[in-house]
N, C-alpha and C positions, 0 to 999 in steps of 0.2 A: 504494499500499499503506499510506504512511504518513498519508495523507490520510483513509483509511478509518478508521485507528486514531482519529485525532482527532475525526474527526465522531462516529463510535460513543462515544467518553469524553464528548463534550460532550453527547450526548444523554442518556446515563446519568446525567451530572452534573447536568444540569436537571431531570429528570425527580425525581432525588434531591433536589434542592433544592426545587421545588414542594410535593414530599410531606412534607419535615421542617418547611416553611414552614405548611402548612396544619395540621400538626398541632399547632402551638402554639396556647394558647388564650389569647384576648385579649377581655375585653369581651362583649358580647353582639350582635357582629354592628355593623351600621351606628349603631345606637343610640349608640354611643360617639363617633361623628365629631359628631353633634348634641348632646353634653353629656348624653346619656342615662345614664351611669355617672359615678362619681367617681373622680378619678383619684389614687389614694392611692399614696405609692410604696412599695413591697415588695420585698423579696429574692427572687430565684429560687433555689428549691429543688428538690430531686428532679430528676425529670424535664423540668421546664422549663429547669433549669441545663444538662442534658445535650442537649435540644433548642437552646437557644441558641447553645451553644459548638459544635456540629454545624452549625449553620446558618451560622457565622462560617467554620469549617473547610472547609464544601464551595463557599462562595462564593469562597475565597480560591483554593481548587484550579481551581473552574472558570475563574475570572481567568487565573491560571496557564496553563491549557491554551489559552485562547483566546489568549494573548501568544504561546505558543509555536506554535500553529498559523498565526499572522500572521508570526512572524519566520522559522519554521525551514519 
């Protein structure tokens, strides 16, 4: 029973984490890797800031659930 809850929670968190990461906008695909865009520092505002903090939060919860599943 407990394993099923941990497994379900990890799957939901993994899908949510992937979705949040894919929603973030960065450059124009692979052209940023090869120097196609200029790297100018800018502050995150609006939805970018929310998605940034949501990514951190979901990743921490995912890591916590993984540790809980490992030890309990």
